[in-house]
N, C-alpha and C positions, 0 to 999 in steps of 0.2 A: 437351410432358412434364418434370415441375418433377424432377432428378434427384437421388435423396438417398444416397445409396452404391453405389461400383461400385468394382467387387476383378479384379481380371485374375488368371486362374488357368487348369485343364485344360476341357476341354468339362464344361459345369455339366446332370445331367441329370435333382435334383431339389432340389427350392424348401420350405422351411417358415418360415414366420416364427410367432415366440410371441408368444401373445395380450396378454402380462402386463410382457415384460422386450423390451428394444428387440435384438434377437436375430434372425438368421435363418439357416437352416439348410441346408445345401448338399451332395448328394452328386456329385462328381467321377468323370470316367469313365475315374480310374487306378484308382481304389479308393480314396479319402481322403474322409471325411469334416472337414468343418469349421462353428463355428459363427462368426458375424462379427456383431460389435457394429454395426450402418449409423450407431446416431447418432455413437457415438468414431471410431468410421471404421478398429475392429483385429479385428485376429484375437481370440477370444477363446479358442480351441483347436481342437487336429486328430487326428483318430481315421484310425488306418492299417490295421486289421485285417480288413479286406473282400478279397477278392481277385477282380481284375476290378471292373466298370464296378455305381458304384450309382445305382440307377435310385428308387429309393423311400425316403422321409423325412418323419418329422412329430413334433412336437412333441406331447405330455400335457396336456391341458387344465389342470389345474393337478399332479399330479404331477413331480418333476423329470428326467422320465426323456423320450427320445427313443426312435422305432424306425427301424429303413432295413433295406430288402433290395438284394440285388444279383444282379452277373451270378454269385456263388459256392452261389445256392439255398439261402442262406440268409439268415433273417432275424435280426434282431438286435435287440436291447431296450441301451439304455446308460444310465447315469447323470451325467448331466453335474455335479453338486454332486459325486459322488466319480470323475470324470472316467475313467469304463471302462466296457467292458463288461458289461450281468450276466448275462447266459447266451444263447445261440444258438437259435433253433428251427428245427430240419430238418422236412421233410416235401414239399416241391415238387421237382420233379425237372427241373428249367430254369430260365434267369434269372426270378428275379422282380423283377416290376412297377411295381409300388406299394406303400406298406403306410401304411395310418391308423388312427390310433387311435380306439374309441368316446368318443362325448360324456358319456356315463356309466357303463356296463359294464365291467370289464376283460377288452375284445376289442379287437382288431387285424384289417384285415383286407387281407391278401393278394394278390392275385393272377400269376401266371405264366407262361411259352410249357409251359406242361405243361396247357393250358387247362382251367386250374382257377382257383376262387379258394377260399383256406381262413381260415375263423372261428380265431383261437386267443387261450388265456386265458393273458393273462400275469403272473397270478399263480398260476398253478399250470402254468404253464411249458407247456402242449399246447394240441392244436390238439383243438377241440371242432365243426365242424364242417367239410366237404371238398365243394365245389360244383361236378359238373360239370355238364357240358352245351352250353358251347361246342365248336367245332370247329376253332378254329386259336386264335394267340395270345391272350392275356386281357388287354388291352393295361392296362382301368382297370380299377377297382372302389373304391364311396366309400360309406359309411353314409351312410342318411337323418341329416339334422339333430335330429329328433326324433324318428319314427316307426322301427319294423321293421322295416325295410327297408335292402335294398342294393344297389344298382345296378351293373352292369359293362356293358364292352362291351368288341370282341374282331373281331381281324381277317377273323372271321367274315363280319362286314358287321353283325351285329346287336346287338340290346343287353335285353339282363333285368336287368325287377328283381324282385326276390327275400324273400319275405314269412320275418323269421328270429323272429318273435315264441317262437315254442316254444321257443326256446333258454335264454330268461328258464329255462324251470319246468323241464330236462328233466336230467337228470344226464348226466354227462359219461362217455359212450362210446368207448372206447380198444381198437382193435382193427383188422387187417386190412382187412377188412370196407367199415368209414369210409373207409378212406384212397383204395381203391378202387371205390368204388359211391357213395357218397356216406352223406349223410344224409336219411331218409324227411321230418327235421324241419321241413326247409328247402324252401319248393316258391317254382316260379317264378308272379309274378302277371302280369305282362306282358313280352311278349317283340315286341320291334318290330322293323321290318325298315322300310329308304330307302332307307339308305345308301348308294349303287352302289360304294363300296371299302370296307378294312377302317377300325374307328372307333378312334381313339388316344387318348380324352379324353370322360370322362362327369363332372358334376357334379349335384348337387340345387340351388334356388335356396333361401335360406333359409326363402322361406313353405313350402316344400315341398311345393304343387302344380307342379310347373315343373323342367324335368330339361331341361342341355344335350345335345347330342351334338358332338362336331368330327374328323372323318373323316379320307379318304387324296383325299377329291371335292374336297376344296377347299371344304367346307361347312363353315358351324357350322348345327346344326338344336338348335329350339327345342319344346321335346316339351310336351304339356300332359295331365296325370291327373287326372281325373274320374272315382271312382267304380271301376268294370270295365273303363273304356274307357283309353286313351292315345293321341294321335294329332299330327301334328305342328300347331305351330299357325301355326309361320312359318318359312323356311329362308334366311339371309343367303350372300351368294358377296361375291367381291371378292381371297378370297386367289389367287394363282394359282399356288401348289404344295401341299405336304401343311400341312394344319392340326395341330399338333402339341399343342397347346392350348388352353381356352377357362375365363374363369371367371365368373361374377356381379359386377357394380360397381355398388354403389348403389342397389341393385333395379333400375332404370331399363334400366341397362345391359350391353352381354356387352362383355367385353374377348380378343381372339383372338392368338394370336402363332402361326408356318408357319415351315416350310422355306424360305417366298417372303423370307427376313430384314427382314419389318413387324411389324406390332404394329398390330392396328384396333377401336374403341371405334362400337362401333353400336346406335344407341337401342333398346332392346328393340321399342317402340309400333309405330311409324314408321319404324323397319330404314335409316334415314338412317345413313349413317358418318360420327359425331362426325368423329373424327383420327385421321390414319394416321400411325404412326414408323417410319421406314427406317434401320438400317443395310447399313454399305455390306456388308461383307465377309463376316458371323460370318450364323448361323444361331439363330434361335431355336426354345430344345426343352421351357420347361416353365415354368408360371409358377403362384405362390401369391400369394395377399392376405389381408391383415389388415382387416377389413368395421369395426374400432376407430377406426384410423388413416386410412382410407384408401388404406394403402400395398398396392405391386404387387410380387413379387421376381418378377424372371424371369432364367432361366439361355439364356445360348447357346456359341457354337461357344468365345469365347474367355475365362471367366471369370462374373460374377453383378455386374444392377442393381434398386438397390431406389429406385421412383419413384413419384409422383404424379400422377394426369394433372389435377388443379386445385387451385388454390390451397384453401388452409384458411385462411388469416390472414382474419380478415372486414378489409375496407377503414373506418379508421376517423380522427375529425377534431374535435378539441376545439374548440367556439364558445365565445365570452366566455370562457372558465374556469369556466361553471356548463351547459353541455351537451354529449352527447358524442354526436356522429351516427354511426352502424354500421350496415355491411349483415351481413346471414344469413339465407341462405335464402332466396335471392331479397324479402327485406324490409327496407324502413330502418327504423332503429328511432333513436329520441331518447333518452339517458338522462339525468335531472336530476337535477346529483350535489349538488341542496339536500334535494329531497323524496324520490329515489333510485325516480321514478316512472319507466316505462318507454313508450311510444308507437309504435306501428307503422301502415306502411303498407306496400303490396306495390310491386313494380317488376317493370319485366320482365322476363319470366323466358329466361333464356340457359345455357346449359352450364357457362358462365365466368361467376365472380365478377369485380364489378369488381375494379379493381386500386389506384385511391387514389380517394378522395374529399374534395373543399374543400367549403370552406362560405366564403359572401360573406361579408365581415367586416358591410354595414350591414341587407339584408334575411334574415340567418339563410337565405337561398337553397344547394343545394345540387348539388355538379358531382360524376355519378359518371363513373371513366372506365374503360375495359374496351380490354386489351392484346393479347389473346387474339380466335378468332374472328372476325377483324375488326375491328381500332383501331375505339373509337368513342368520344365524351365528349357527355355528356347531362347538360340545366338542366334541373334541377328547382325552378320559384319558390318554388314557395310545398307544402314538403313537409309532410305528415303531415294539411292541409287534407282532404284524403281519403283513402276505405281504399284509394285505386288512387293511385301517384306520376302526376300528370302533365305527361308529359315536354315541354318548351315549344321547346326548338331542341335538336338533332342535327348532330353535325360528327364527320369522320373524321378520327381523331387520338388519341391519348393523354396519360395524365399533364395533364390539363387541371387549373388550379391559378388562384385567386384574388387580386390583386395590386393588388387597389385598386377600391372600388366595385362595378360591375358589368363588370369590366375582366379577360380571361381571358388567360392564356397555356398555352400547348400544343406539341405536337411535332406533326406534318403525317409526313404518306408518306413523305416525299423527306427525313425527320430536318430541317425546318426549325424555327423557332419561330415561330408563329404567333400575334396578337392580336387579340381580335375583343373585343366590347360584346355583349351577352348579351340585355340588357336592351331595345335595339334592335330590332323586329321585322326579320328578315330582315337582321341586320347584315351587314356581310361581315368575310372574319378579309384580315388583312391580314399577310403575310407578311414580319420581319425576316430580315438577314442570319447570322442566328445558327445555324449549323448545332451541333448537340445530339442526344444521344442519352436524356435523361432532363431532368425539369421538376419543380421540390421549389418549394413555398411558402416564401416570406421574406418581409422586411419588405413594409411599404407601400411600393410603387410599385419592387419589386424581389422578383428571381426567380430562386432557385440553378439553376444548369444544369450538367448532367455533358457534358463534352465528352472525350472519348480517353479521358486517366488523369487529370485537371483538374478540377476544382470551379469555377466561375466564378460572383461575386454581380454579376448581370447587372440592371441599372438601365433601366428604360423606359425611360423622359423623355430619357434620354440615347444611349438607342441604341447602348449597349456595356458590359461589365463595369468595374464599379469595381474589383473585386477580386479574384483567383486565388488557386487553392494547389492543391498537388499531390497528391488525394485517388482513389487507383483505383477502381473497383471499388464506389460508394456506390449502396448501395437505397433508406434510407430516407432521409430530413431531419428531426430534431425538433428545435421550436425551445422557448427558457422562456418564461416570461408576459411577459415584456415586449421579446422580441425580439432580447433582449445576446449571448445564448448557443446555439448549435446544435451539434447531437450527428450526425454526419454516418455512419450505421450501413450497413456493409460484411458483406461473409459472416462472416467470425473478426475486425474491427476495430471499437471506436466512434473516432471523431476527435473530441474538442470544441472547436468553433473561436468566438473571438468575432463582431461581427458584420461585419469588417472581416475577414475569416477568417484571423486570427491564431490560433495554435495555442496554447491553453491546457493541456490533456493529450488523454494515447491510451491507450483499453488495445484488448490483443490476446490472443484467445482460442484454443488451439496448436490444440482437438480441435474441441469445440463451434459451432455456429453461435448467432451473435448474431441473438437474435427482437426489441427493441423497447427502449427506453428513455425516460425521463421524467428530468425536473428536479426537483428540489427545489424546491416555489416558500418554503420558509424559508431554506432553507440552502446554501453552494456544494457540494452531494452531487447526483451524479448516478445513479439506480437504471436497471440494464440488467437486461433475462432472456436467457439463455441457452436450448438445448433444453430444461436440467435443472434451473438456478440461476437463482436472483434473487443479484443482487450491487449491490453499489456502488463507485463512484467517487468520494474527494474530489479536487475538481478545484485545487486550491491547489497540491497535490506529485502528484496523479497515481497517489493511491494505492488499491490495488483489493483488494476480498476479498468473501466471498460470506456472505451473508445465512442462506441456506436452500437446499432442494431443490424444486426443484417435480416433482409427480407428472405433471402434467402441464401442454404449454407453456401459458404466457398470454401476455397482451399488456399492457405495461404503458400507463395512457394520460396519470394523472395523479399525482399525490408530492407530500404537504403535512406535513411534519416526518415522523412516523415511521408513518402513513396512505397509503398506498396504492393505485390503485383502475384493476385489472389487467378486462381482454378476455380472455374464453372463445372457443377455436374453437366452440363449441355457442351463442356471441348471451349469454352472460352478462353480467354486470357483476356484477366481485366489488369488496369494499370489504374490505381486511384491518389491521389494525393489527402491525405489526413487531416484532419482539421486538430492538432495535437497540444491545443490551446495551457491543457491540463496535466499532460504528459510534460513538456514543454516546461510548464510554471516551478513544476514539482522538480525536475530535474535542475532546474537554476535555485529554486529551493535549498535541494539538498549541495549543490555547487557552492552555495554562497555567489554567486553573481548577482550581486542586486542590482545594476545598472538594467539587465535584464528581464531585471521582476517587476519597476518601476516599467522599463516600458511596457511590461506584458499588464497591466493592473492600469495604466494611462490609457490602453488601446482598448480596455473594457471586454476583452477575449473571452473572460470564465463567466458563464453564467449559474446563474441558482444558488445556494446555499452551500453546497456539500464542501467545498475548497476552507469555508469559516472552520467549519468542523475538523479535517483536517491540521488544517492552519493550528487551532487552540489546542488540537491533541500531540502535536510534535512539537511543541513549545515555542511560537510564532505567533501570538497573541496580537503582540505590537505592530504584524503585518495583516491579520484577519482584523485588526479594528479599521482599513481603511475599506475594506467591504463591507461593513455591516451599517442597514440602516436602523434595523430596531432599537427605540433606546435601553432595554432595559440589554440586550445582549451587548451593545455599545460599553454597556456602566459594567458588566464583569469580567468583559475586555480588558476595561479601561483598570479597573480592580489591581484584576492580575500584573497588568504590563507595568503600573505606576504614574499611569495618566492620570495627577490626579484634576487636572485642569478638564478634562475631560469626560472626566467621572463627575466634577462638580457640576459641570452642563447637564450630564443625561439625569442627574440625581433632582433638578432643577423642575428639567421636565416632566420625570415623572412623579418627584414629590411626594412620596408613599414614607411611613414609620420607618417602615425597615431595609431601607436602602439608607435611609441617611445615617441610618446606624451600623450600614457598615462602611459608608464612607468617615464615618465618623473614629470609627475603630483603624483605616484603612489610614487615614489623616496623622493619627496619633502614632502608628506605625512608624511613619516617613518624619515627624518633627513637626507638620505643619499646626500648631495646637490653636490659631487663633481659626482652621477650618474645621479645627475637631470640635471647636466650641457652638458652632454656629453650627455645623450637622448635627452634632447632642440635642440644642433648643430647638432647631428641628423636628425633630426624633420625642422629642419630651424625654429624652434620657438626662433627667435633671442629677442622677448619682453621679455619672459620665460627667456631666457639666460641674457639677460642685468637686468633684476630687482635678478635677484641672485646674480648676480657678483654687484649690489648696495649693498644689503643686505649682503652680507661679504664681502663689504669694494676691490674688489678686482677689483682696477679704470684701473690696467694696460689691463685686461681682455674687460673692459667694452669700451675701450679708441679703443682698436682693431674692435669690432662689430659698433660700432661709427663711425670709416672710413673707414670700407669695406663693409656696410647693402646701401643699393640704398634705402632705404625709408627715408627721406626728415621729416618725421613728428618724427620719432625717434631718426633721428641727432638731433634735435632744443629740443625736451623733455630728452633724456638722456645726450644731447653734457653739458647740464648746470653743470653734475655732476662730465664730468672728467673734466672741468676747460677748457674745446677748445670752448675761440670765437670766433675765425679765420673762426672752423668748422661751428658756428651760423652765421654768419655774412655772410657770403655763401650763407647759404642754406636760408638766409631772402631777399637776393639780390635775388637770383632763384626766388623766390616767389615773386618778386617785391614790396616789404614789405621794403624801401627805408630810409622813418623813423624808422624804428624800427631799420635794420640793423646798423644803423649810430650813436642811442644811443646804442646800445649794443658795436659795437667798440669804441666808444670815453669813453664809461663806464669801460672796459678793459683797456686803456692806448693807444688804436690800431690805433694811430695818422693816420697814411698813407693810411690807409682802410678807415677810415671816410674822408678822406678827397675825396677818391674816388669815395663813395658812394657820396658824395655831389655831386660831381662836377654832377652825372647821374643826382640828384632832378632838377627838376623844380625851379625856381628863387625864388617862392613868398612858396613854403613849405620851403625852406632851408632858407631860412630869419628866417622864425616860428621856424623852430628848431633849428638853431646857440642860439636863444636867449635864450631856455631852458638852466638851471644851470645842470651840472652834476655831479654827487659824483660816485668817486671811490671804486669799489666792492671790498672787501677786500679777499685776497688772502686763498684760500682755504687748511684747515687745513690735514696734510699728515692722513691719517687713514689705521694702521699694516692691513693689509688684514687674514682673516680668513680660516685658511688653511685647518682645521680641518673640519669635517661634524660636524653636530649640534648633541646634543643629542639623537641618535637614538631611536627609539621605540623599544620596546625587543620585540621581535617576538620570541620564541622558538622554534626552531631544532620539525619541528614533529614527534610525538609519534611514526609513525607508519618509518619514514623514519632514526628514530634512534637503530629502533628494526632491522628493514632491515642489520643494517650497522655492529650493531653490536646485535646480535642474546642474547647475555647474559644480554645485559641493560634493566633496571629495567622502565616499566614507572612511570616519575615523581609525575602523579595525584595520586597512589597509586588503582585503579580500581580494581575490582576482580580478575583480569585474573594476576596478580603481581604472580613473580614467589619468596615468598621471601625465600625463602633458599639462593638465589641468593643475595638478595636487605638488603636483614638483617644486620643491623652493626652489631660492637661490643658489643655497648652495648645492647644488646638480645640474645651475648652468652658466657658473663663473667661469668655466676654462673653454665649455664648449659654444661651437660656433655652429649653428646648423647650415645655414647656409651653406657654409664652407663646405659642407661633403657630398651637394648636388653642383655645385660649380668649378670646384679643385681648388677650391683656398688653401692655401699650408697650412701648416698651424700655428698657434698663438705667440707670442714670443714675451719673455718676462717669466719669473718665478709667481708663484701663486701664494699669499698669507694662507697661516693657520687659521680656518676657521676657529679657532677653541681652543683651549687644554682641560686635559681632565681633571677633575680632581682633585684637590690636595689630600692626603690622609690625615685624616685629622690623628692629634696626642694617645696615649696608650692612656688604661685605666688601671687602676687594681681590684683585683679579682674579691678582696672583702669590703664590700660595699655596708658602711656605719646607717643604718636607719634605727630610726627612734622608734621603739614599743610600746603600747599603755604599759602603767602600771598592772593594771587589768590581768593583763596578756604574761608577769615575772613568774620565776619559777618560785613558790614561794613554800616549799616542801620544808614539812619541819621532821629531822632526825628523831627527839626527844621525845617521850611520849608523857603527857601533862599529868600530873600526880593522881585525880581523878580515877582515872584510868581510860580515860577518852582520846584515843585516836584518831586521829586527823587522816581525814581522808587522802589519797595522791590527785591530784591534779589530771585532769586526762590530755592529754599532749594537742598540742592547737591540732586545728582541720591542716593548715599549711605544712606540717612538719609529715601529716601522713601520704601530702601532696607529693613530697624528695625521698618520702620512705617506699611506696610503693608501686609508684611509674618510675619507666624510663626517658619517658618525654622530655626533651631539655625545657618544653615549652612551661611544661608542671614546674619545673625548676625554678626557674625565672617566674614565675605566680608567685612559689613557695618565699621567694625569698635569699633563693640559696645560689646564690648566682655563682660561687666554686662549682658547688657539684655539678653547673649546668656546662660549665664553658670545660668541666672534666669529661663528664658525657659527652661534648662534641668534639674536646679532641680524640677521643674512641671512634667516635661514627661518622663525622668526615674528617678526619685530620686538620683539626681548627691549628691555625698559625697565630695566625692575628684574630685577637679579638674584638679589636678595636672600632672598625665599619661597625658590627649589632649592639653598640650601647646604647642610641638612640633605642634601638626598635625593641631589647629589654626596659631598656626602662616604662618604655609604651606600656608592653604587658605586664608587668609590676605596676604600674599604677592604674590599668584597667580593671585590674582583679584587685586591687585593695584598696581606691579610692572612698573618701565619703566624701560627706557634706553638712554643715551644721545644720539642725533642725529648733522650730520653731516653739512659743514656751516655753522656752528653758528647757527642753529633754535633750537627752546624751545624742552625743550624733549618731546619721546613718550611715550607716556602712554598706555600699552595693552587694547585690546579692554572689556575692562570690565561689560559692561550692553549685551544684547543678546533680540531685541522686542520677544514679546509676537508673542503666535499666533496667534490669532487676533489682527489685527494693530489697530482697533479703540482703543483698550483699552489702556487709561492709565500710566497704569505701566509695567515696565519692570525689567526681573529678572538679575540678575548677571552671567557671562560667567564664570561657579566654572568649577574647572579641575574635568574630569572623574578618580574617584578612584577605579570604578568597576572592571578596568584590575590591578591594582594593589594590589585591595586583592584579586583577583584570581590567580595572582603569588603567595603572600604570601603564602595565602591556597597552591600551588602546594610546594614550599616550607615544609612547618611547613611537610606537609607527607609526604615527601625526608626523615626529619631528624629525621623523628617519625621512617620510618624503620628504620635510620642507628645508632640508639638506642642514638640519641645527644637532651636527652629530656629534659634540662634545654631549649637548645634553640628552641627547639620545641616548648615549655609552651613560651615562650618569645614571639614567631612569634604570636600562634594564640589568644594573647593579645592581641600584638599590631594590628590584624583583627578588634578587639572586640574595640577598643579604635577608627582606624581609621573609622570605620562603622558608628562610631557620627558624623561625620562631610562627609560623603557620599551622594549626592541628588540622586535621581533616573526617571525617566522621563515619563516610561510607564510601564504595566503592566511587560512582563516581568525582566525589570531590577529588578522592588520594588518583583517578586519572585526570582530570584535570589540572590539577598542582602538578603532576609529573611532566604534560606537555604544557607547561609555562616552565617549566624548570628549562626544559627541552630550546625551547626557543630561544629562551633568555642569553644564556652562555652562546648558542650560534650569532644572534646580532652583536652581544656585547663585543665579542669576539670581532666580526666584520666592520663594526666604528672602529676599535681602533686601529685596524691595517687600512681603512678610511683616512683617517686622522694623519695615517704615519704616510700615506701616499700624499697628504696636501700637504704637509711640510717637502716634498719633493719639487724641485720644475717640472710644470708639464711636458715641456720637453725631451725630459732624460728618459732613458730607456728604464729603468727602476722602476718612472711614476708609469709606466706602460705595463712593468711587469706587473705591479700590487694593485693594478687595475682590473688585468685577467683573470687575478687572481681572487678577486673580490665575486668575482663573477660566476665561483665557486662554491659559494656557503650557499647553508638551505633556508633559502631565504622563500617569502610566498611571490606569487607569479606577479604582481603590481610592482615589487621591491627588485626584484630579479628584471624586471622591465628596463627598472633606471641602472640598474648595475649593468646590465647589457650594452645600454647606449653612452653609456661613458666609457664602457672598455673600447667598443665602435668606434667614436670617435676618436679616444686614445688614438688606436688603430690607422685610424687612416691617415690625420695627420699625421703622422712620423713615417708615411710612407710605406706602411705594412697593412699593404692592398689585399693580401692574398689571410692573414691574419684578420683584418678586417669583417672581412666576405664570410670568414667560417664564424667568429659572433652574430655577422647579420641575419644569417641563416639560424641559431639561435634564440635571435630578437624574434626573426618572426615566427615561430613555433608558437612564444607566447601570445598572438595574438596583440602586439603594440596599436596604439593610436595612428591614426590615418599615415599624420607625416613620419613617424619614424619608419611605420613601414616602409611608406616611400624611400628616406632614406638606406633604407638600409634593401631594398633591389637595387636603387640606382649603384651601390656600393656592389652588390651582387655582379649587379650587369660586366662594370668597370674589370673589378676579379676573374672574369672570365675572360678578358681580353687580355689584362696581363693580370696574373697572379704569379707580382712578387714581394717581396719582405725587405725593404730598407733595411733594416737592423734585424740583430738577432737574438733573440730572447731566449729568454730559460723558461719555456713554456711548453707545455706537452697535454693536450688537451685531451686524449685517447688513451693517456696512461693513469689509472687515478691515482689521485693523490687528497690528504688531507693538509691545512695550513698548521705550522707551529704560528703556538701563542706568544711566542717570546719574539723570535727571532725575523718572525711573516716566510720562511722560508716553504719550500712545499713540501711534504717529505710523500715522496711517490710506493707503491704499495708494492714491497718484493724490497725495496731498496735499504729503508728505516723502520723498523714498529716504533711507533712509538709512544710516550707515555703519556695516558692521565692525569688531573688535579681530581683528588681525591672526591672533590664534592660535585664540583659542578663539569667534571669526564673532559675539558679541554683537552684537546693534544697537543703535546710539544716533541720537542729533541729528546733524545733521552740524554742527552748529556745537561738538560734542563732538572733533573732530578734531585728530588729535596729541598727544591728553593718556592719562594712563594707564588701561589697561582698570579697571575699577572691581569685575570680576566674578574676572578671573583674575589679578590684579596685581601680571603680568607684563608684557602686550606693551602697545603704541601702538595706541590705534585711529583704523583710515585708512589705514594705511601698508601699502604694496606689498610681500609679501614672496613666496618659492619654494616653502615648505611644509615641516613639520616632515618628516625624513630618521628612520625609526626601521624601515625592512627592512632584515634581513642583506641 
């Protein structure tokens, strides 16, 4: 029994399976009616209108209806879409036992303990026939599958077959006579006797000539109808108590349940009991079947159960990626993937189909394993040779798999793994010490063993496991084409592991069962199917998603790109082309293949809004912005990715205060003060508008705000900045603060207003206020307002927006999908004549001038920098005590001294002005030898932390926020608030890439060196920033070394051997794929022009692997074709691409592996020949080569 679903509830007295949905209807003894989705294991709905037990239930064939009958004498018709009872039909005078719909007519048949059967028209909601005749309870009544017959069984020990054909043609007659005496249009065709006790169930066979009956005499009888007679053809015994129900199964079998707590499966022809299932406590009461899905639903004392008697999954295996062997309906089939032809042969008939199939890797023989009905393994050496498969070897066991040649491993009856050579006649099995419950195929010489909750990779030659992992409940194991990855399929999970059982990815399904899986032969993608969906999992990050829904269960057998091959349960192999727009979009997004992304966007293949959330979640809001039409969503995405213009446009469309407030905050953060003031005004946020007006010196705008607002606090506060004393006096008087109003008026020379305020005071208060001495407030200095925006944060236009506007524009980040033929600058094409590669023209003559010089090194600078310090920060310690005994407290050291004393970050020492200690730290950490290139960056960092600006109204200078509190407020130390150089490094990297593509090598070299210099002063706060900085610091020296070699190449003659060698060496730097295409194209051109056809072809093959533009691919193909005809080299070059090497950063010579061990720069790790140890690194121009250092400290 293969249980698909089980629910615990009150006693179930009625069940019915839906013919198209995965629903089961059950009537409970407590009066409830439930609909369960057995595939999702969820309760769809519950209905509680019956009073007493519900004993009859049935779904309509094609209408959203079901009918129930119960102990309240009623028959109710329900609509499960409307989720309510449509109507109730009354007429029975006792318990209703069963209710069934007719397959064509709008009829319902019901039977009752009132000794009658009734036929109802559910459209007119009336009884059209009452069939009396039984003299005891009628326990069951059903329609014939295609004839106008009704069969009924009663406790009076008789079965009656009724002819109802006249009901099709007569009009409905309603009256008391019909209810009491029945109708004359229905006649009894057969009245059958033979059971010794009352009959509980009757049913017709699908063929129409057979019917069965189950009775309290513990027997099930099979009746044959022929013409005018009906007789017992076979009686089945075996139950030890009342048989409650029986059904036909797969045409040849009977399934019955009884109060003896058993289910029996009997072969009708032979009468042999195939299998018996028993429960410990609960009694079985009712059964229903779905012949299409081969499902059986059964109700018992404690609930409901849905199960299958046999597996429907065909056993299959792929042989040599060209053939698929599978079993179906007692046949062994072979499908050829190339010709799509199927050949078959018959196998030994068994009730239980094979559970697994394994192919011999050498001869193509097949091993079939049977786990039920007597476990055994059958060896078929030559399948499909004849119409009937010849079984040569049969052993007792299961899960037989080949692990090499004719050697087979299987599990015997004792749970031990056995080894046997099936090619030798009479070969004896060898039992191992390995205990396991299942065995799966593995790489050559190995098998996978399931033992408890672990999966083990067992190597037969070593007689033991070589790897193991904890993966419980594995049912199937699927390997990729080269046996490097395996998918372990459990009930609700798929675990993908390496050959050595190291975890790659894991996918779990909460409700649906996983049926199969297959690895894509071209990508790191695994497809898998559940009961109702086809899904995929991208193995590099473990993301899984749904491709499509499945109407029927299928099993994946092979996947090649967007083409999959599936095997159905009825033995058909289907080839399907998938619409993988979502998967391809995500793959291109992860690979940063921007051109393909733009192509997918423009084609409009992605539907719905789910991908917008995916893009937003993974930090690609600028891409999601192109898919969204909802203004609020566009605004949120635009704010997140810095698209201020789009944010402003959507804010104008939404026009809500909260939206304008967010836009104002974002505009302030980006430095767009004009937009910030506009947005604040739109939002009615006059505090923010006043602050911006104050910061920019726009006193006229501030005065307007002060005069127009009704907020007295705002008027009083900001009125001081616009020198509007009258306004403040009025506000203070309004607040009844007369002394303050008088002081304000007197201090600003407003004598008249002061006199008026004085008159309003009490005499005593006025006398005290007049006794005070007043000093005039100095006139405010006029400040020129700042009419321009602040320095704006550089937010580059999105790559996607740029490509959508200009289809030929290149990505500035130079990721793999660049179109080099469009983006490459003149520097790449000066010496290459592309047409010459195809027409055979010779190499160009003349030397090339160098494109540029590397920037000269600046002069040195002193370690001790004189910086003026404010007098308030000077040391004012007094060593002597005054005569009055007062001790002057010691001044706390400045916070900058704490930075230098408490931290070992060189950037913190620079921020504190301690340049000498910063350089000393850099000597220890990176082996600093020449600090000159760092001077501008150190001064920039120090000025950013210690800068100040003058304040209006004669106030003291305002210093910037120079310190930030620690994460833990209880700590005493504060760190300097350093500028964030990470965006600057990213911008420099993009500029360097663009200059590289444009062929401006000298400028690009300066950019990449500046990245190395600025990285010394960069501080990171978390692991993500640290990883990004490490990646940048790894890319910059590689490109700097490559550019230095390219500049050296440009100083040589284009036709010289040294020029060709350097061009070939240039292709071995770790460059982006797009840049590598340029390098390979250059080397291929030089080699071809110097008649080194063989070398040019080798480079051309590498170029084709990079997916170059079409013209470059055509040139490469032409060179390869010529090399096949004439594989020669005109000149000898010192270049061996098969021997790994690194380039010396000084001499530009290769250092082959095993010949010389390179020494590296202590900072940028650039490799050089050992002879250059102790010299200044030519790449970073900062550190010494070959010096052992602790490493740069840049993490807070």
